[in-house]
C-alpha positions as CSV (number, residue, x, y, z in Angstrom):
1,M,0.0,0.0,0.0
2,P,1.5,3.4,-1.0
3,Q,2.5,5.6,2.0
4,R,0.9,9.0,2.1
5,S,3.4,11.8,2.1
6,H,3.7,13.7,5.4
7,R,2.3,17.2,5.1
8,E,4.9,19.7,6.4
9,T,3.6,22.1,9.1
10,S,4.6,25.7,9.2
11,G,6.7,25.0,12.3
12,E,8.5,22.2,10.6
13,R,9.2,24.4,7.6
14,R,10.6,27.2,9.8
15,A,12.8,24.6,11.6
16,R,14.0,23.4,8.3
17,Y,14.9,26.9,7.2
18,D,16.5,27.7,10.5
19,A,18.6,24.5,10.2
20,D,20.1,25.9,7.0
21,E,19.0,22.9,5.0
22,V,17.2,25.3,2.8
23,R,17.7,29.0,2.3
24,S,14.8,31.0,0.9
25,L,15.0,33.0,-2.3
26,R,14.8,36.2,-0.4
27,E,17.7,35.2,1.8
28,R,19.9,34.2,-1.1
29,I,19.1,37.5,-2.9
30,A,19.8,39.5,0.3
31,E,23.3,38.0,0.6
32,T,24.4,39.2,-2.8
33,R,26.8,42.1,-3.0
34,W,24.6,44.4,-5.0
35,R,21.6,43.8,-2.7
36,R,23.7,44.4,0.4
37,R,24.9,47.7,-1.1
38,I,21.3,48.8,-1.7
39,A,20.2,47.7,1.8
40,A,23.0,49.7,3.4
41,R,21.4,52.9,2.2
42,R,17.9,53.4,3.5
43,S,17.2,56.2,1.1
44,I,17.7,53.7,-1.8
45,N,16.4,50.5,-0.1
46,H,12.9,51.7,0.5
47,P,12.2,52.9,-3.0
48,Y,13.9,49.7,-4.4
49,R,11.4,47.6,-2.4
50,I,8.5,49.7,-3.6
51,A,9.7,49.4,-7.2
52,V,10.0,45.6,-6.8
53,G,6.5,45.5,-5.4
54,V,5.0,47.6,-8.2
55,I,6.8,45.8,-11.0
56,G,6.0,42.3,-9.5
57,G,2.4,43.4,-8.9
58,L,2.0,44.6,-12.5
59,I,3.4,41.4,-13.8
60,V,0.9,39.4,-11.7
61,A,-1.9,41.6,-12.8
62,L,-1.0,41.2,-16.4
63,G,-0.9,37.4,-15.9
64,I,-4.3,37.3,-14.2
65,V,-5.8,39.3,-17.1
66,T,-4.2,37.0,-19.7
67,I,-5.1,33.7,-17.9
68,P,-8.3,33.1,-20.0
69,L,-6.6,34.2,-23.3
70,P,-4.3,31.9,-25.3
71,G,-0.8,32.2,-24.1
72,P,1.3,32.0,-21.0
73,G,-1.1,33.5,-18.4
74,W,-0.3,31.3,-15.5
75,L,3.4,31.4,-16.4
76,T,3.2,35.2,-16.2
77,V,1.5,35.1,-12.8
78,I,4.3,32.7,-11.5
79,A,7.0,35.0,-12.9
80,G,5.4,38.0,-11.1
81,L,5.3,36.0,-7.9
82,F,9.0,35.2,-8.4
83,V,9.8,38.9,-8.7
84,L,7.8,39.7,-5.6
85,A,9.4,36.7,-3.7
86,T,12.8,38.3,-4.0
87,E,11.7,40.9,-1.4
88,F,8.5,39.8,0.3
89,L,8.0,36.7,2.5
90,W,4.3,36.4,1.8
91,A,5.0,36.2,-2.0
92,E,7.6,33.5,-1.4
93,R,5.1,31.5,0.6
94,L,2.5,31.9,-2.1
95,L,5.0,30.9,-4.8
96,E,5.9,27.8,-2.7
97,F,2.2,27.0,-2.3
98,T,1.6,27.4,-6.1
99,K,4.6,25.3,-7.1
100,K,3.5,22.5,-4.7
101,H,-0.1,22.5,-6.2
102,V,1.1,22.6,-9.8
103,K,3.4,19.7,-9.1
104,R,0.5,17.7,-7.5
105,W,-1.7,18.5,-10.5
106,T,1.0,17.4,-13.0
107,D,1.7,14.2,-11.0
108,W,-2.0,13.4,-10.9
109,V,-2.4,14.0,-14.7
110,G,0.7,11.8,-15.3
111,T,-0.9,8.9,-13.4
112,C,-4.3,9.2,-15.2
113,P,-5.2,6.9,-18.2
114,M,-4.5,8.3,-21.6
115,W,-8.3,8.9,-22.3
116,I,-8.5,11.3,-19.3
117,R,-5.4,13.2,-20.5
118,L,-6.9,13.5,-23.9
119,L,-10.2,14.6,-22.4
120,I,-8.4,17.3,-20.3
121,A,-6.5,18.4,-23.4
122,A,-9.7,18.6,-25.5
123,A,-11.5,20.6,-22.8
124,T,-8.6,23.0,-22.5
125,A,-8.4,23.5,-26.3
126,A,-12.2,24.0,-26.5
127,F,-12.0,26.6,-23.7
128,V,-9.1,28.5,-25.3
129,Y,-10.8,28.4,-28.7
130,G,-14.1,29.7,-27.1
131,V,-12.2,32.5,-25.3
132,L,-10.4,33.4,-28.5
133,V,-13.7,33.5,-30.5
134,V,-15.5,35.6,-27.9
135,T,-12.5,38.0,-27.6
136,L,-12.4,38.4,-31.4
137,H,-16.1,38.9,-31.5
138,M,-15.9,41.7,-28.9
139,V,-12.8,43.5,-30.3
140,G,-13.3,42.6,-33.9
141,V,-11.2,40.4,-36.2
142,P,-8.1,42.2,-37.5
143,T,-8.1,43.2,-41.1
144,W,-4.9,41.2,-41.8
145,V,-6.7,37.9,-41.2
146,P,-7.6,36.2,-44.5
147,G,-11.3,35.9,-45.4
148,W,-11.2,32.1,-45.5
149,V,-10.3,31.8,-41.8
150,P,-13.5,30.7,-40.0
151,L,-13.9,33.5,-37.5
152,W,-16.7,36.1,-37.1
153,R,-16.3,39.3,-39.0
């Protein structure tokens, strides 16, 4: 019988971090020479953290807007969380949570029979096509699209 994996508690995670088995992204960035130089000057450090927060937030917002559209919506959200995680502990925890659940999803899909994987792929393709058609209907089909392409005009 397969053994269920032990779910790590927050106390165990903190203990693992404290034992230097794992250093967080934020800690690794903070130890670099360029980041120490910025942190040494408070007049630069605070605006730097604000800039990281604004840029990371904009990337996450762009990713959230593009999730239903064809393209790398979730990848953009994760990239924005990565930018935020270089300075903010809450973003690092959210990024860790996201990575864990994405891994669980991909592991689950990998163990499914082929017909379920094909069904998931077909549902995803149908959803993306539907969003594309609705988007093109709302904004209009560009004039450079040839007339034989089966889209609304």
